[in-house]
C-alpha positions in Angstrom: 19.5 31.0 7.6 18.4 30.2 11.0 19.0 27.7 13.2 16.8 24.3 12.8 15.6 23.1 16.1 16.5 19.2 16.8 14.1 16.5 17.7 14.0 12.6 18.6 15.0 10.1 16.3 13.9 6.9 16.9 17.1 4.3 17.4 15.9 1.2 15.4 18.0 -1.3 17.4 16.5 0.0 20.8 13.5 -1.3 19.7 12.2 -4.7 20.9 10.9 -5.8 17.3 12.0 -9.4 17.5 9.2 -11.4 16.7 11.3 -14.6 18.5 9.7 -14.0 22.2 5.9 -14.1 20.3 6.6 -17.1 18.4 8.3 -18.7 21.7 5.1 -17.6 23.6 3.0 -19.3 21.2 4.8 -22.1 20.7 4.7 -22.6 24.9 1.1 -21.6 24.5 0.1 -24.5 22.1 1.6 -27.3 24.0 -0.2 -25.6 27.4 -3.7 -26.0 25.6 -2.7 -29.8 24.2 -2.5 -30.1 28.0 -5.1 -28.7 28.8 -7.1 -30.2 26.1 -6.1 -33.5 27.3 -6.8 -33.1 31.1 -10.1 -31.6 30.4 -11.1 -34.2 28.3 -10.4 -37.1 30.4 -13.5 -37.6 32.6 -15.7 -37.3 29.6 -15.4 -40.8 28.4 -11.8 -40.9 27.1 -8.7 -42.6 29.2 -6.2 -39.3 30.0 -3.4 -41.5 29.0 -5.2 -42.2 25.7 -5.8 -38.5 25.4 -2.2 -37.5 26.0 -1.0 -39.5 23.2 -3.6 -38.0 21.1 -1.6 -34.0 22.0 2.0 -35.2 21.4 2.1 -35.5 18.2 0.5 -32.1 18.2 3.7 -30.8 20.6 5.6 -31.1 16.8 2.7 -30.4 14.6 1.0 -27.5 15.7 3.9 -25.1 16.0 5.4 -26.8 12.7 1.8 -25.7 11.0 1.3 -22.5 12.8 4.7 -21.6 11.7 4.9 -22.6 8.2 1.7 -21.9 7.2 1.9 -18.4 9.0 5.2 -17.1 6.8 3.6 -18.1 3.6 0.2 -16.4 4.6 2.3 -13.3 5.3 4.7 -14.0 2.0 1.5 -13.5 -0.3 0.1 -10.3 2.1 1.2 -7.6 -0.2 0.4 -9.5 -3.3 -3.2 -10.5 -2.7 -3.9 -6.9 -1.0 -2.6 -4.9 -4.1 -4.6 -7.3 -6.3 -8.0 -7.8 -4.1 -8.2 -4.5 -2.0 -8.3 -1.7 -4.9 -5.0 -0.5 -3.8 -3.3 2.3 -6.3 0.5 1.9 -5.7 2.1 5.2 -5.8 5.4 6.4 -8.4 9.0 6.7 -6.8 8.3 10.4 -7.4 4.6 10.9 -5.6 4.8 13.4 -2.8 3.5 10.7 0.3 6.1 8.1 -1.0 8.5 10.8 -0.4 6.9 11.5 2.7 6.7 7.5 3.8 10.1 7.3 2.8 11.1 10.4 5.0 10.1 8.9 8.0 11.0 5.3 7.2 14.6 6.9 7.2 14.2 8.9 10.3 12.7 5.5 11.9 16.3 3.7 11.2 14.4 1.7 8.2 17.0 0.4 5.6 14.2 0.0 3.4 11.3 1.7 2.3 7.9 0.1 2.0 6.0 0.5 -1.1 2.9 3.0 -1.2 -0.5 2.7 -1.8 -3.9 4.6 -1.4 -7.5 2.9 -0.8 -10.7 4.5 -0.6 -10.9 4.1 2.5 -11.2 6.5 5.9 -8.5 4.1 7.2 -5.1 3.1 6.9 -2.9 -0.4 7.8 0.6 -1.8 6.8 1.1 -5.8 5.8 4.2 -7.5 5.1 6.1 -10.4 6.7 8.9 -8.3 7.5 10.4 -4.7 6.8 11.4 -6.1 3.2 8.5 -6.6 2.0 6.2 -4.2 3.5 3.6 -2.2 2.1 1.8 1.6 3.8 -1.9 1.6 2.2 -3.1 5.6 3.4 -6.8 5.9 2.6 -7.8 8.9 0.1 -10.1 10.2 2.8 -7.5 10.7 5.6 -5.1 12.7 2.6 -8.0 15.1 2.4 -9.4 15.8 5.2 -6.0 15.8 7.8 -3.6 17.9 8.0 -0.2 17.3 6.6 1.8 16.3 10.1 -1.6 14.0 10.8 -1.4 12.1 7.8 2.7 11.7 8.6 1.3 10.8 12.1 -0.6 8.0 10.9 2.4 7.1 8.7 4.2 6.6 11.8 1.5 4.7 13.5 1.6 2.7 10.5 5.7 2.2 10.4 5.5 1.5 14.0 4.0 -1.4 13.3 6.6 -2.6 10.4 9.7 -2.0 12.8 8.0 -3.8 15.4 7.2 -7.0 13.4 3.8 -6.5 14.2 2.5 -7.9 10.9 4.5 -10.9 11.5 3.3 -11.3 15.5 -0.1 -10.9 14.5 0.4 -13.1 11.5 1.9 -15.9 13.7 -0.4 -15.6 16.8 -3.4 -16.2 14.1 -1.8 -19.0 12.3 -0.9 -21.0 15.6 -4.5 -20.3 16.8 -5.7 -22.2 13.8 -3.3 -25.0 13.5 -4.4 -26.0 17.1 -8.1 -25.5 17.2 -7.7 -27.8 13.8 -5.4 -30.5 15.2 -8.2 -30.6 18.0 -10.5 -30.8 16.0 -9.3 -35.0 14.9 -10.8 -36.0 18.4 -14.4 -36.2 18.7 -14.2 -35.8 22.3 -11.3 -33.4 22.6 -13.2 -31.4 19.6 -16.3 -31.0 21.6 -14.6 -30.2 25.0 -11.3 -28.7 25.0 -11.6 -27.2 21.2 -14.5 -24.9 21.9 -13.1 -23.7 24.8 -9.8 -23.2 23.6 -10.9 -21.5 20.4 -12.1 -18.5 22.8 -9.5 -18.2 24.8 -7.0 -18.3 21.8 -9.6 -15.7 20.1 -9.3 -13.3 23.5 -5.3 -13.4 23.6 -5.1 -12.2 19.8 -7.2 -9.5 20.5 -5.4 -8.9 23.2 -2.0 -8.6 21.3 -3.4 -6.8 18.4 -4.6 -4.3 21.3 -1.3 -3.8 23.0 0.2 -3.4 19.5 -1.7 -0.6 19.3 -0.4 1.2 21.8 3.0 0.9 21.0 2.5 1.9 16.9 0.4 5.0 18.1 3.5 5.5 20.7 5.8 5.4 18.1 3.9 7.6 15.2 4.2 10.4 18.2 7.8 9.9 18.6 8.3 10.7 14.8 5.9 13.7 14.4 4.5 14.6 18.2 2.2 13.1 20.7 -0.7 16.1 19.7 -0.7 15.1 16.0 -0.9 11.5 16.9 -4.0 12.7 19.4 -5.7 14.7 16.6 -5.2 12.2 14.0 -7.2 9.8 16.1 -9.9 12.1 17.6 -10.6 13.0 13.4 -10.5 9.3 12.2 -12.9 7.9 15.3 -15.5 11.1 14.2 -15.8 9.6 10.6 -18.2 7.4 9.3 -18.8 3.7 10.4 -16.2 1.3 9.5 -17.2 -0.2 5.8 -17.4 -3.6 5.5 -14.0 -4.1 4.2 -12.7 -2.2 7.1 -14.8 -4.5 9.3 -13.3 -7.9 7.7 -9.8 -6.3 8.3 -10.0 -4.4 11.3 -6.7 -6.2 13.1 -5.2 -4.5 10.1 -6.9 -1.2 10.5 -5.2 2.1 11.8 -8.9 2.1 13.3 -10.9 -0.7 14.1 -13.3 -2.4 16.3 -12.6 -0.4 19.7 -15.6 -1.2 22.5 -13.6 -1.0 25.2 -14.1 -5.2 25.9 -12.4 -8.2 24.9 -14.0 -8.8 21.7 -12.2 -5.1 20.7 -9.0 -5.2 18.0 -8.1 -1.7 18.9 -8.1 0.1 22.1 -11.1 2.9 22.9 -10.3 6.4 21.7 -10.3 7.5 25.3 -7.3 4.6 26.2 -5.3 5.5 23.1 -5.5 9.3 23.5 -4.8 8.5 27.6 -1.6 6.4 27.3 -0.3 9.5 24.3 -1.0 12.7 26.8 0.5 10.5 29.7 3.4 8.5 27.6 3.3 5.5 29.2 4.3 3.8 25.9 6.4 6.9 24.6 8.6 7.5 27.5 9.6 3.5 26.7 10.5 4.6 23.1 14.5 4.8 22.7 15.4 8.4 20.5 18.2 10.3 20.0 18.4 14.3 19.0 18.9 14.9 15.4 18.2 18.2 13.2 14.7 18.3 12.6 13.1 18.6 8.7 12.7 22.2 8.4 9.3 21.7 6.5 7.1 18.6 5.2 8.8 15.7 3.8 10.2 16.4 0.3 12.0 14.9 -2.0 15.4 17.3 -1.1 14.7 15.8 2.6 15.0 12.0 1.5 18.0 10.2 2.2 20.7 8.9 -0.4 19.3 5.7 -2.3 22.2 4.0 -1.9 21.4 4.2 1.8 17.3 3.6 1.6 15.9 1.3 -1.4 12.7 -0.7 -2.0 11.7 -3.6 0.0 13.1 -6.7 -1.6 11.1 -7.9 -4.9 
C-alpha cells in the first residue's frame, strides 16, 4: 500500500467560535441605541429626562427579550425547517450523510448534524448550536458539482456550525427586533429614533452576515482545498437566479444576495474568490497535519460511533 499524503485538520478549540463576544456587543449596541434615541428625541418635543427615563427600562428589557426570543427561535429552527421547507432527511447509511459525518469529525465536532436534501440549488445550516444542527444540501448541487466541490460546500456549512454563526445571526436579528419594538412604545422615539435605528441595525446585521461567510469559506477551504471551494462558488454563481424560497432565507444560504453593497447578505463572488486566493481568512484557521482520507469519505472512513454521535434530540 502506498504512503498516504498528509492534509490539514482544523483545531476546533483554536477557532474563535464562542458567541459570547457577539452577545456582549449586541447588549452594548442596544444600550447605545437607547441612549442615542433619547438624545435624538429630546429636541423634538420631549425633555431629555423623560426620554432617558423611557429608555432605562430598555437597558434590561431589550437584552432580555433579545436573548430569550432569539434562543427560543433558534431552538425551533430545525423542526420548523423540516416541516415547512420541503426537506427530505437522509438515513444514517446514505452516502451524503456519511460524507457530512466524516467532514464533521475532521473538523473536530463531537456531534454530527442531521443531513437533509432540498430541491433548491443552494445549501444552508441551521440550529442553535452543534448539538442540534441540520445541514441541508440542494439536490441540484449533488447532481452538478464534483464530489470535492460538494464537500467544499458541506465544509462551508459545517464552518457555520463550528463557529456558532447560526446563534450569532439569530441573536443579532432578535436584538434588532427587540430594540425597534421597545422604541415603539414612545411616539416621539418611534417617530425619530426608531426609524433611523432600524436601518442602522439592519446594516450591522448584514455586515455581520457577510463577514461570517468569509470565515465559513475559509473553513470549507481548509477542509477540502481552496481550489475546490473557489470552483464550487464559481459554479453556484453561474446558476439561475435565486428562487423565492432562497430570497426569503437569503441570510442562511450558501449563495445569497451579493450586490457588493451595504444591502448584500453575502460578499460578491469576486470578493469571496479574492479572499480565498489571498488566504486572508484561511491563514488564520488553526490546523494540524493528519493523515488524509484516501478517497471521498465512505463508511470505512467514518469515526467510531462512540466518538461521534448524532446531535441531541
